[in-house]
N, C-alpha and C positions, 0 to 999 in steps of 0.2 A: 867242138862240146855242145848239142843242141838245147833248144831253149824248151824243146816238148818234152815234157817230166812223165815216163814211163813206170809203171807201177802195173806188177803182177798181182793180181786178186783171188781169193777164192774156185774153186772151180777153174781153174787154166784162162779166166778170164782179161784179158790187157786194157790198162787205163790208159787213155796218151789225157794228158792234164798242158793243154794249149798255152801259151802268152799272152801277154796284152797283146803285142803287137806282131801282125800277122802280115808284114807287108809284103811285095814282089820276094826279095831275096829270101824270106822264109816259105817259100812253096815248093822246093826243091826238099831243101829239109822236111818238110812233114808229107810232103809225096813220099819221101824216104821212111818217115816212122810210120805211117802208115801200111806199106807194103813190110816193112822188120814187120810190124803188132801180128798183122795176117797170115802171116809164116809163122808165128808163135805161137798163131791161136784163133780159131774161129769164132772167137769172140769177144769183138773188139770195142769199149767205150771212149769215146771223146769227149774231155770235159771241155766243154765250149762256155762258160760261166765268165773268165777271165778277160775275154775278147773287148779290146777296146777299139782298134784299127784293123782290117781286114781288105784283102786284096780280093781283088776277083780270081787272081788266078791262083789263091789260095784255097778259096769259095769251090773252084773246080776242083781241085785237088779232093775236097771232100766228095765230090759228086758222084768224081770217077769213083772213091774208093763205096761208097755207097753204093754204085753200081754194082760192081765188082762182087761184096758182098752179096748181093742180089743173086746174082749168076751163080755165087758158089754155094747159095744155098747157107752160108755165115752170117751173124747174127752184128749190126752196126749200128752203134745210138749214137747220137751227139744231143750228151747231156747237159741240160740246163746252158741252152744257147743266149749268149750275151743279147742285149735290146739291140747291139752295135750288130752282131753278125745275123739277128731279125733280120732289120733294116735294110741292111746288104743284102739278104736274098730276096727279101721284097722287090728291093730296088731293080735286081735280076732278071726279075718275075719267077720265082723258086720260092715263093712263100707254100705252094702245096708240097713242092719237096720235102722244105723245113719239114713242115705238120708232120711228113711219115716218118721222117727219121730221128726224130727229137723227142726226148725225152726232159717231162721237168723236175 
């Protein structure tokens, strides 16, 4: 069972709720969930306010999802990124990327 919550919303949008701990072993389940979400919908929101710990591999999965969404013309949003996620992105030089894809 994945710790990533999946919700189908009005208009076919998929919302993935991230758990508080996105350590290295969560990178593959996150990537799998993102791929499944984009197979089900061209409109995916990742709810990121609960993230208290995140690995670089999980950030990489989010970056790949955003890139793939842009290439396919799909909608991708990181909703309410936590302070931990924001700081990790800043540490990795991805502050501009986070700003582009996030919504408060």
